[in-house]
C-alpha positions as CSV (number, residue, x, y, z in Angstrom):
1,M,-67.2,25.0,-7.4
2,A,-67.1,21.2,-7.6
3,E,-65.6,21.0,-11.0
4,N,-62.9,23.5,-10.1
5,H,-62.0,21.8,-6.9
6,H,-58.9,19.7,-6.8
7,K,-57.0,17.7,-4.2
8,V,-53.7,19.1,-5.2
9,I,-52.9,22.2,-7.3
10,I,-49.3,22.7,-8.4
11,I,-48.5,26.3,-9.4
12,G,-45.6,26.4,-11.9
13,S,-44.0,23.8,-14.2
14,G,-40.4,23.0,-14.6
15,P,-38.5,20.0,-12.9
16,A,-40.0,20.7,-9.5
17,G,-43.6,21.1,-10.6
18,F,-43.5,18.1,-13.0
19,T,-41.8,15.8,-10.5
20,A,-44.4,16.8,-7.8
21,A,-47.1,16.1,-10.3
22,L,-45.6,12.7,-11.2
23,Y,-45.5,11.5,-7.6
24,N,-49.0,12.9,-6.7
25,A,-50.6,11.4,-9.8
26,R,-49.1,8.0,-8.9
27,A,-50.6,8.4,-5.4
28,N,-54.0,8.9,-7.2
29,L,-54.4,12.5,-6.1
30,K,-55.2,13.7,-9.7
31,P,-53.0,16.8,-9.5
32,V,-53.5,19.8,-11.7
33,I,-50.5,21.8,-12.9
34,F,-50.9,25.5,-13.8
35,E,-48.0,25.8,-16.1
36,G,-47.9,29.6,-16.1
37,M,-46.3,32.1,-18.4
38,Q,-43.3,30.0,-19.2
39,P,-44.4,26.3,-19.5
40,G,-41.5,24.1,-18.6
41,G,-39.7,26.9,-16.7
42,Q,-36.2,28.2,-17.0
43,L,-34.9,25.0,-18.8
44,T,-36.9,25.9,-21.9
45,I,-34.4,28.7,-22.5
46,T,-31.4,26.4,-22.0
47,T,-30.2,24.6,-25.1
48,E,-28.0,21.7,-24.1
49,V,-28.4,20.0,-20.6
50,E,-25.6,17.6,-19.9
51,N,-25.7,17.4,-16.1
52,Y,-29.2,15.8,-15.7
53,P,-28.7,12.1,-14.6
54,G,-30.0,9.5,-17.0
55,F,-29.2,11.3,-20.3
56,E,-25.7,10.0,-21.2
57,H,-25.4,12.1,-24.3
58,G,-27.1,15.2,-22.9
59,I,-30.5,16.5,-23.9
60,Q,-32.1,19.8,-25.0
61,G,-33.7,21.7,-22.1
62,P,-37.2,22.0,-23.8
63,E,-37.1,18.3,-24.7
64,L,-36.3,17.3,-21.2
65,M,-39.3,19.3,-19.9
66,D,-41.6,17.8,-22.5
67,I,-40.6,14.3,-21.5
68,M,-41.2,15.2,-17.8
69,R,-44.6,16.7,-18.7
70,K,-45.7,13.6,-20.7
71,Q,-44.5,11.3,-18.0
72,A,-46.6,13.1,-15.3
73,Q,-49.6,13.3,-17.7
74,R,-49.4,9.6,-18.5
75,V,-50.0,8.7,-14.9
76,G,-52.9,11.1,-14.4
77,A,-51.6,14.6,-14.0
78,Q,-53.4,17.4,-15.9
79,S,-51.8,20.5,-17.3
80,F,-53.6,23.9,-17.5
81,Y,-51.7,26.4,-19.7
82,K,-52.9,29.3,-17.5
83,E,-51.3,31.6,-15.0
84,I,-52.4,31.9,-11.4
85,T,-52.8,35.6,-10.7
86,E,-54.1,35.6,-7.1
87,V,-54.2,33.2,-4.1
88,D,-56.0,33.2,-0.8
89,F,-54.4,30.8,1.7
90,S,-56.4,32.2,4.6
91,I,-59.4,29.9,3.8
92,R,-59.9,26.2,3.3
93,P,-60.1,24.9,0.7
94,F,-57.5,27.3,-0.6
95,K,-58.7,29.7,-3.3
96,L,-56.7,30.4,-6.4
97,K,-57.6,32.7,-9.3
98,S,-56.5,32.7,-12.9
99,Y,-57.6,36.2,-13.9
100,E,-61.5,35.8,-13.5
101,E,-61.6,32.1,-13.0
102,E,-61.6,30.6,-9.5
103,Y,-60.1,27.3,-8.5
104,F,-60.0,25.5,-5.1
105,A,-57.5,23.1,-3.7
106,D,-57.1,21.0,-0.5
107,A,-53.3,21.3,-0.8
108,V,-51.0,23.6,-2.9
109,I,-47.5,23.0,-4.1
110,V,-45.7,26.2,-5.1
111,A,-43.1,25.6,-7.8
112,T,-43.1,29.0,-9.5
113,G,-39.3,29.1,-9.8
114,A,-37.0,32.1,-10.1
115,S,-36.1,34.2,-13.1
116,A,-32.5,35.2,-13.8
117,K,-32.3,39.0,-13.8
118,L,-31.3,40.0,-17.3
119,L,-29.9,43.2,-18.9
120,G,-33.0,43.7,-21.0
121,L,-31.4,43.9,-24.4
122,E,-33.0,42.5,-27.5
123,S,-29.7,41.1,-28.7
124,E,-29.2,39.4,-25.3
125,K,-32.6,37.6,-25.9
126,K,-31.5,36.7,-29.5
127,Y,-28.3,35.0,-28.4
128,M,-29.6,33.4,-25.2
129,G,-28.4,29.8,-25.4
130,Y,-26.1,30.7,-28.3
131,G,-23.3,32.3,-26.3
132,V,-25.3,34.1,-23.7
133,S,-26.2,32.3,-20.5
134,A,-27.5,33.0,-17.1
135,C,-26.1,29.9,-15.4
136,A,-22.4,29.1,-15.3
137,T,-22.8,25.7,-13.7
138,C,-25.3,24.7,-16.5
139,D,-23.3,26.0,-19.5
140,G,-19.7,26.6,-18.4
141,F,-18.6,23.3,-19.9
142,F,-19.4,24.5,-23.4
143,F,-16.7,27.2,-23.1
144,K,-13.6,25.1,-22.7
145,N,-10.5,27.1,-23.5
146,Q,-12.6,30.1,-24.7
147,K,-12.8,33.8,-23.6
148,V,-15.9,34.7,-21.7
149,L,-17.4,37.7,-20.0
150,V,-19.3,37.8,-16.8
151,V,-21.5,40.9,-16.1
152,G,-22.2,42.0,-12.5
153,G,-20.7,43.2,-9.3
154,G,-22.2,41.1,-6.6
155,D,-21.6,37.6,-5.2
156,T,-23.4,36.0,-8.1
157,A,-20.9,37.5,-10.6
158,M,-17.9,36.5,-8.5
159,E,-19.2,33.0,-8.0
160,E,-20.0,32.5,-11.7
161,A,-16.6,33.9,-12.8
162,T,-14.7,31.7,-10.3
163,Y,-16.6,28.6,-11.5
164,L,-16.0,29.5,-15.2
165,T,-12.2,29.4,-14.7
166,N,-12.5,25.6,-14.5
167,H,-13.4,25.7,-18.2
168,A,-12.6,29.0,-19.9
169,S,-9.1,30.2,-20.7
170,E,-9.9,33.8,-19.7
171,V,-12.8,35.3,-17.7
172,T,-13.4,39.0,-17.7
173,I,-15.8,40.6,-15.1
174,V,-17.6,43.6,-16.6
175,H,-19.0,46.0,-14.0
176,R,-20.6,49.4,-14.4
177,R,-18.9,51.0,-11.3
178,E,-15.5,50.9,-9.5
179,G,-16.8,49.4,-6.3
180,F,-18.4,46.0,-5.8
181,R,-21.4,44.8,-3.8
182,A,-19.8,41.4,-3.5
183,S,-18.7,40.1,-0.1
184,S,-15.0,40.6,0.5
185,I,-14.3,36.8,0.6
186,M,-15.9,36.3,-2.8
187,L,-14.2,39.4,-4.3
188,N,-10.7,38.3,-2.9
189,R,-11.1,34.9,-4.4
190,A,-11.8,36.3,-7.8
191,E,-9.0,38.9,-7.6
192,K,-6.5,36.2,-6.7
193,N,-7.5,34.0,-9.6
194,P,-4.9,34.4,-12.4
195,K,-7.6,33.7,-15.1
196,I,-9.9,36.5,-14.0
197,K,-9.6,40.1,-15.3
198,F,-11.7,43.1,-14.4
199,M,-13.2,45.7,-16.7
200,L,-14.7,48.5,-14.6
201,N,-16.9,51.5,-15.4
202,K,-18.3,49.6,-18.4
203,T,-21.8,48.6,-19.5
204,I,-22.8,46.2,-22.2
205,K,-24.9,48.1,-24.8
206,E,-25.3,45.2,-27.3
207,V,-24.5,41.6,-27.8
208,V,-22.9,41.0,-31.2
209,G,-22.9,37.8,-33.3
210,V,-23.2,36.1,-36.6
211,E,-25.9,34.0,-38.2
212,Q,-25.1,31.5,-40.9
213,N,-27.3,28.8,-42.3
214,G,-29.8,29.4,-39.5
215,I,-27.1,28.9,-36.8
216,K,-26.5,31.8,-34.4
217,K,-23.3,32.4,-32.5
218,M,-22.3,35.3,-30.3
219,T,-18.9,36.8,-31.2
220,G,-18.6,39.7,-28.8
221,V,-20.2,42.7,-27.1
222,F,-20.4,46.5,-27.6
223,L,-19.2,48.3,-24.5
224,E,-19.8,51.8,-23.3
225,D,-17.6,53.6,-20.7
226,T,-19.9,55.0,-17.9
227,R,-17.6,58.0,-17.4
228,D,-16.8,59.4,-20.8
229,H,-19.4,57.4,-22.9
230,S,-16.7,56.2,-25.3
231,T,-17.5,52.8,-26.9
232,E,-15.6,49.8,-28.0
233,D,-16.1,46.4,-29.7
234,Y,-14.9,43.6,-27.5
235,K,-14.4,40.0,-28.8
236,A,-15.7,37.2,-26.6
237,D,-17.1,33.7,-27.1
238,G,-19.6,33.8,-24.2
239,L,-21.4,36.2,-21.9
240,F,-22.7,35.1,-18.5
241,I,-25.3,37.4,-16.8
242,G,-24.4,37.4,-13.1
243,I,-26.7,40.0,-11.7
244,G,-28.7,37.7,-9.6
245,H,-32.1,35.9,-9.6
246,K,-35.5,37.0,-8.6
247,P,-37.9,34.3,-7.2
248,N,-41.4,34.4,-8.7
249,T,-43.2,35.1,-5.5
250,E,-45.1,38.4,-6.0
251,I,-48.5,36.8,-5.6
252,F,-47.6,35.2,-2.3
253,K,-46.5,38.4,-0.5
254,G,-48.2,38.9,2.8
255,Q,-49.3,35.3,2.9
256,L,-46.2,33.1,2.7
257,E,-43.0,33.8,4.7
258,M,-40.1,34.8,2.5
259,D,-36.6,36.1,3.0
260,E,-35.6,39.7,2.1
261,V,-35.0,38.8,-1.6
262,G,-38.4,36.9,-1.9
263,Y,-37.3,33.3,-1.6
264,L,-40.0,31.2,0.2
265,K,-39.0,30.0,3.6
266,V,-39.6,26.3,4.4
267,K,-39.3,24.3,7.6
268,P,-35.8,22.7,7.7
269,G,-35.7,19.3,6.1
270,S,-39.1,19.6,4.6
271,T,-41.1,21.6,2.0
272,Y,-43.7,22.9,4.5
273,T,-44.2,26.7,4.3
274,N,-45.7,28.7,7.2
275,I,-49.2,27.8,6.1
276,E,-50.3,24.2,6.7
277,G,-51.2,22.5,3.4
278,V,-49.0,24.8,1.3
279,F,-45.7,23.4,0.2
280,A,-42.8,24.9,-1.8
281,A,-40.3,23.2,-4.1
282,G,-37.6,24.1,-6.6
283,D,-35.9,27.5,-7.2
284,V,-38.7,29.4,-5.5
285,M,-37.3,28.2,-2.2
286,D,-33.7,27.5,-3.2
287,S,-31.3,30.4,-3.7
288,K,-28.2,28.2,-3.2
289,Y,-28.1,25.3,-5.7
290,R,-30.7,26.2,-8.4
291,Q,-30.2,23.0,-10.5
292,A,-32.7,21.0,-12.4
293,V,-31.9,17.9,-10.4
294,T,-32.2,19.6,-7.0
295,A,-35.5,21.2,-8.1
296,A,-36.8,17.7,-9.1
297,G,-35.7,16.3,-5.8
298,S,-37.5,18.9,-3.8
299,G,-40.6,18.4,-6.1
300,C,-40.6,14.8,-5.0
301,M,-40.3,15.9,-1.3
302,A,-43.2,18.3,-1.7
303,A,-45.4,15.7,-3.3
304,I,-44.7,13.2,-0.4
305,D,-45.2,16.0,2.2
306,A,-48.5,17.0,0.6
307,E,-49.7,13.4,0.3
308,R,-49.0,12.6,4.0
309,W,-50.5,15.9,5.1
310,L,-53.7,15.2,3.2
311,E,-53.9,11.7,4.7
312,A,-53.5,13.2,8.2
313,Q,-56.4,15.6,7.5
314,E,-58.7,12.8,6.6
């Protein structure tokens, strides 16, 4: 048990996990980061990041995560490229499992993030970052004066579409039904916007694009009518998936308090969860902002909360 016992275990990488690791390592707590199934988190599927402070000319998402990882490791954090599959927060030290292996921690920082819900198409995966995006505030800037589509019928879709009108010349919301799940205030805002059009009773069957000299670019989508199953090719420069996010909190069910969607609840103004010694940072507890910089900020908060809590225990 001794060799698998750590003062701080951070579950999940990404800006929240790496920032927490950086602060805890500098506090000499020798944190261990379990990087999980997607080392570096959601930013590794983002091509250009232009809104992270300190990078005047922008930076590639995977490169930014690699810099953060190296920075945390340089001051003493350790990365395990393993997934935590089970936790037991009812005992101290806390018990965590990665498949058959057991680990123990005095404090745990949960930074497992959230995953954008996607359509599940192979072509969507292929053009992710090359015209297809799941984050308007991250990528809208790259679609200045272009025609884009937003798929979805809830608040996420309305919010993304409304935001995109700041950049795109035309935004079309594609929805598979007549009615919307979106709140009336969000729907009204979208309907009143002269740049937003609606295409109802349609589903996206395929993302279409070109590939030349190793460079990929989406050029449109293949639509199907949900009533008569007729199909059409539709030209567009970008496609934003606005069907919501799902926090990666399955393994914490029944132990950590969460809202109805699954986002972890923290005590206001802190990163404390309902279990003493377990802290949450980043998109796993933030359904509102979901930005790299806010995730990093809450990672710093979690590290400081954990450090002070551990001191108080001693």
